matplotlib code that plots the C-alpha trace (Angstrom):
import matplotlib.pyplot as plt

x = [5.2, 5.9, 2.3, 3.2, 5.7, 3.3, 0.5, 2.8, 4.2, 0.8, -1.7, -1.2, -2.5, -5.4, -6.5, -5.9, -8.2, -10.8, -10.7, -11.1, -14.0, -15.7, -15.5, -16.5, -19.6, -21.9, -20.3, -16.8, -17.0, -16.4, -12.7, -10.3, -8.2, -5.1, -7.3, -9.0, -5.7, -4.5, -7.8, -7.1, -3.5, -4.5, -7.3, -4.7, -2.2, -4.8, -6.1, -2.6, -2.4, -5.6, -4.2, -1.0, -3.0, -5.2, -2.2, 0.3, -1.8, -4.3, -5.5, -9.3, -9.9, -7.2, -8.4, -12.0, -10.9, -9.0, -11.7, -14.4, -12.1, -11.4, -15.1, -16.2, -13.6, -14.7, -18.3, -17.5, -15.2, -17.5, -21.0, -23.2, -23.1, -26.0, -28.1, -29.8, -33.4, -34.6, -32.7, -34.2, -37.7, -37.0, -35.8, -38.9, -41.2, -39.3, -39.7, -43.4, -44.1, -41.9, -43.6, -47.1, -46.0, -44.6, -47.8, -50.1, -52.3, -52.9, -53.8, -56.1, -57.8, -58.2, -59.7, -62.1, -63.3, -64.2, -65.9, -67.8, -69.0, -70.4, -72.2, -73.5, -75.0, -76.5, -78.2, -79.3, -81.1, -82.9, -83.9, -84.5, -85.3, -85.7, -81.9, -81.4, -80.9, -78.0, -76.1, -76.9, -75.2, -77.2, -76.8, -76.1, -79.6, -78.9, -75.8, -77.7, -80.4, -77.9, -76.3, -79.7, -80.4, -77.5, -76.3, -73.3, -73.2, -70.4, -67.7, -65.6, -61.8, -61.9, -64.5, -62.4, -59.3, -61.3, -62.7, -59.2, -57.9, -60.7, -60.0, -56.3, -57.1, -59.9, -58.9, -55.3, -56.9, -59.0, -55.8, -54.0, -57.0, -57.2, -53.6, -53.2, -55.9, -54.6, -52.0, -54.6, -57.3, -55.4, -56.5, -60.2, -60.4, -58.9, -61.5, -64.2, -63.0, -62.9, -66.4, -67.8, -66.5, -67.6, -71.1, -71.5, -70.6, -72.9, -75.8, -75.2, -75.2, -78.5, -80.0, -78.8, -80.0, -83.8, -83.2, -81.1, -78.1, -75.7, -73.6, -73.4, -72.1, -69.3, -68.3, -68.2, -66.2, -63.8, -61.4, -60.2, -61.6, -59.0, -56.3, -58.2, -59.8, -56.5, -54.9, -57.7, -57.0, -53.3, -54.0, -56.2, -53.3, -51.0, -53.4, -53.8, -50.0, -49.8, -52.9, -51.6, -48.2, -50.0, -52.4, -49.7, -46.3, -44.7, -41.9, -41.2, -42.7, -45.6, -43.6, -40.8, -43.2, -45.0, -41.7, -40.8, -44.2, -44.1, -41.4, -43.7, -46.8, -45.2, -44.3, -47.8, -49.3, -47.0, -47.8, -51.5, -51.3, -49.4, -52.1, -54.8, -53.0, -52.7, -56.4, -57.5, -56.9, -58.5, -61.6, -61.6, -61.2, -62.0, -64.3, -67.4, -66.9, -70.0, -68.1, -65.9, -67.5, -68.2, -66.1, -63.1, -63.7, -63.9, -60.8, -58.9, -60.1, -59.0, -55.7, -55.1, -56.0, -53.6, -50.8, -51.2, -51.3, -48.1, -46.5, -47.4, -46.3, -43.2, -41.7, -38.5, -38.8, -35.3, -33.7, -36.0, -34.3, -35.7, -37.0, -39.0, -41.7, -42.8, -45.9, -46.0, -48.1]
y = [-55.7, -52.1, -51.2, -47.8, -49.3, -52.1, -49.7, -47.5, -50.4, -52.1, -49.2, -48.7, -52.2, -51.8, -48.6, -50.1, -53.1, -50.7, -48.8, -52.0, -53.1, -49.8, -50.4, -54.1, -53.4, -53.3, -56.2, -57.9, -57.5, -53.8, -54.7, -55.0, -58.1, -56.7, -55.1, -58.4, -60.2, -57.4, -57.8, -61.5, -60.8, -58.0, -60.0, -62.7, -60.2, -58.3, -61.6, -62.3, -58.8, -59.5, -62.7, -60.9, -58.1, -60.5, -62.4, -59.6, -56.4, -55.3, -52.4, -53.2, -50.5, -51.8, -55.4, -54.3, -52.3, -55.2, -57.6, -55.5, -55.0, -58.7, -59.6, -57.1, -58.4, -62.0, -61.2, -59.6, -62.5, -65.3, -63.9, -65.4, -63.6, -61.3, -62.4, -60.1, -59.3, -61.4, -64.4, -64.1, -63.9, -67.0, -68.9, -67.7, -69.0, -72.3, -72.7, -72.0, -74.5, -77.2, -76.7, -77.0, -80.2, -81.6, -80.7, -81.6, -83.9, -81.1, -78.8, -81.4, -81.9, -78.1, -77.9, -80.8, -79.2, -76.0, -77.7, -80.3, -77.6, -75.8, -78.9, -79.5, -76.1, -76.3, -79.6, -78.9, -75.8, -78.0, -80.6, -78.3, -74.7, -73.7, -74.2, -71.0, -69.0, -71.4, -71.0, -67.4, -65.0, -62.2, -59.0, -60.8, -60.6, -57.5, -59.0, -62.1, -60.0, -57.9, -61.1, -62.5, -59.4, -60.5, -57.0, -55.0, -51.2, -49.7, -48.5, -45.4, -45.7, -44.2, -46.8, -49.6, -48.4, -48.3, -51.8, -53.1, -51.6, -53.3, -56.7, -56.3, -55.8, -58.2, -61.2, -61.6, -61.4, -64.4, -66.2, -65.3, -66.5, -69.7, -70.6, -68.8, -70.4, -73.9, -74.0, -73.1, -75.4, -78.5, -77.5, -77.4, -73.6, -73.9, -76.4, -74.1, -71.2, -73.3, -74.7, -71.2, -69.9, -73.0, -73.0, -69.3, -69.9, -72.9, -70.9, -68.1, -70.7, -72.1, -68.7, -68.1, -71.4, -70.7, -67.3, -69.0, -66.9, -69.8, -69.1, -65.4, -66.4, -68.6, -66.3, -63.3, -65.1, -67.1, -64.4, -63.5, -66.7, -69.0, -67.1, -66.0, -69.4, -71.1, -68.8, -69.7, -73.4, -72.9, -71.0, -73.9, -76.3, -74.3, -74.7, -78.4, -78.9, -77.4, -79.2, -82.5, -81.9, -81.3, -84.3, -86.7, -85.5, -89.0, -89.5, -85.8, -83.5, -81.4, -78.2, -79.7, -81.2, -77.8, -76.0, -78.4, -78.2, -74.4, -74.1, -75.4, -73.7, -70.3, -70.8, -71.9, -69.0, -66.4, -67.8, -67.6, -64.0, -63.0, -64.7, -62.8, -59.5, -60.6, -61.4, -58.1, -55.8, -58.4, -58.4, -54.7, -53.8, -56.8, -59.5, -57.3, -54.8, -54.9, -53.5, -56.7, -59.5, -62.8, -64.6, -62.6, -63.3, -67.0, -66.9, -65.1, -67.6, -70.6, -69.0, -68.3, -71.9, -73.2, -70.9, -71.8, -75.5, -75.2, -73.2, -75.7, -78.8, -77.5, -74.5, -75.5, -79.1, -79.3, -78.2, -80.3, -83.2, -86.6, -87.2, -84.0, -85.6, -87.5, -86.0, -85.2, -87.3]
z = [54.4, 53.5, 52.7, 51.1, 48.7, 47.9, 47.0, 45.0, 43.0, 42.3, 42.1, 38.4, 37.7, 40.0, 38.3, 34.8, 35.8, 37.1, 33.8, 31.8, 34.1, 33.4, 29.6, 29.9, 32.1, 29.1, 27.4, 27.3, 23.5, 24.1, 24.8, 22.0, 21.6, 23.4, 26.1, 26.8, 27.2, 29.5, 31.4, 32.1, 33.1, 35.4, 37.0, 37.9, 39.3, 41.3, 42.7, 43.8, 45.4, 47.3, 48.6, 49.7, 51.4, 53.2, 54.7, 55.3, 55.9, 58.5, 56.3, 56.0, 53.4, 51.1, 51.4, 50.7, 47.7, 46.2, 47.0, 45.3, 42.2, 41.9, 42.4, 39.8, 37.2, 38.0, 37.4, 34.0, 33.0, 33.9, 33.4, 30.7, 27.4, 26.7, 23.8, 21.2, 21.9, 18.9, 20.1, 23.6, 22.0, 20.0, 23.1, 25.0, 22.2, 22.1, 25.8, 25.7, 22.9, 24.5, 27.9, 26.3, 24.5, 27.8, 29.7, 26.8, 29.0, 31.4, 28.5, 27.1, 30.5, 30.8, 27.3, 27.9, 31.2, 29.4, 26.4, 28.5, 30.8, 27.8, 26.6, 30.1, 30.4, 26.9, 27.5, 31.1, 29.9, 27.3, 29.9, 32.9, 31.7, 35.4, 35.8, 33.8, 37.0, 37.8, 34.5, 33.6, 36.0, 37.5, 35.4, 32.1, 30.8, 28.8, 27.4, 26.2, 24.7, 22.8, 21.4, 20.4, 18.3, 16.0, 15.5, 16.8, 17.0, 15.0, 17.4, 17.0, 17.2, 20.7, 21.8, 20.2, 22.1, 25.3, 24.9, 23.9, 27.2, 29.1, 27.5, 28.2, 31.8, 32.4, 30.3, 31.7, 35.2, 34.4, 33.3, 36.5, 38.6, 36.7, 37.4, 40.7, 42.8, 42.2, 45.0, 47.6, 46.3, 45.1, 41.5, 42.3, 42.0, 38.5, 37.5, 38.9, 36.8, 33.6, 34.5, 35.0, 31.7, 29.9, 31.3, 30.5, 26.9, 26.7, 28.2, 25.6, 22.8, 24.2, 24.1, 20.5, 19.1, 19.0, 17.4, 14.7, 15.7, 16.5, 13.4, 14.3, 17.8, 16.6, 13.7, 16.1, 18.8, 16.7, 15.5, 19.0, 20.6, 19.0, 20.9, 24.0, 24.7, 24.1, 26.6, 29.1, 28.5, 29.2, 32.4, 33.4, 32.5, 34.7, 37.6, 37.0, 36.9, 40.4, 41.6, 40.4, 42.1, 45.4, 45.1, 43.8, 45.1, 44.8, 47.3, 47.5, 50.0, 48.7, 48.9, 46.8, 44.3, 44.0, 43.5, 40.7, 39.0, 39.4, 36.7, 34.1, 35.6, 35.4, 31.7, 30.9, 32.9, 31.3, 27.9, 28.7, 29.8, 26.6, 24.5, 26.3, 25.5, 21.9, 21.7, 23.2, 20.1, 17.8, 20.1, 20.4, 16.7, 14.6, 15.9, 16.7, 13.8, 11.7, 8.7, 8.4, 6.4, 8.1, 5.5, 6.5, 10.2, 9.5, 7.3, 10.1, 12.7, 10.6, 9.9, 13.6, 14.5, 11.9, 13.0, 16.6, 15.8, 13.8, 16.7, 19.4, 17.4, 15.7, 17.5, 19.3, 18.3, 16.8, 20.1, 22.3, 24.2, 23.3, 26.8, 26.8, 24.7, 27.8, 29.4, 33.1, 35.4]

ax = plt.figure().add_subplot(projection="3d")
ax.plot(x, y, z, "-o")
ax.set_aspect("equal")
plt.show()
């Protein structure tokens, strides 16, 4: 093969395909109709040139150049179309709701673990007051006393921002811990974190009851708690999904079962973290603000609960495969 003549004859097409690749890098839609047809024709011609160079030339640089050009064109021609941001957000929300419905029994188990732990601490403190040292962590006395006063200090905007930042750091960390420790503890670590959070809330409720401040507790916690505690429950569900896969892998190896369960677990955990972020500004600016009437806090909490219930039961249902309604495990 006369390599010089080959290059001179075909180089114009190679440069033209490179130019079209530069324009289509952002999106193939950037090419006009005629340009797109030229792109396809040139892709086929340069592919043929690559085959010719591989079989009839020893010029490694030429072969590499043609190979890179064809590979680049192939990637542009066959890559998945990029969706608008809003569509990606909708698809993400659909996936979150569908995953929660599919893993609903794990979510229910997580919720019951949290709630029953709270009841356990509440009633154990009634029956055995000496168990207070077990359920009330060291260093929380001052926090409990502040709650029993039934009053919140009015926070400045700077303080509210600072507390929101703290909640956005601390609360997602709890979600990550709740889901992350499952793989190394067969789910027991997740249960332990749910238990610890549940008993802490139950102990606080027990402290508030004699002071007649139980309504104050629930009214103050509910505006952000609907979202935050739901996020905690989902992080627990993520851990339970992985724990169950390790305990009951079926005919698969545990590594394979964990890998499969991890797809749902990562969606649950990511959703949980996002919910924690959503709850943080509500907690920082709204829930503990003494200027906001209790009636408004209750209305906000009820509206949040209704919105989340609608989201979990209806979001993405129209595109959900019929078989996805089956719960895992």
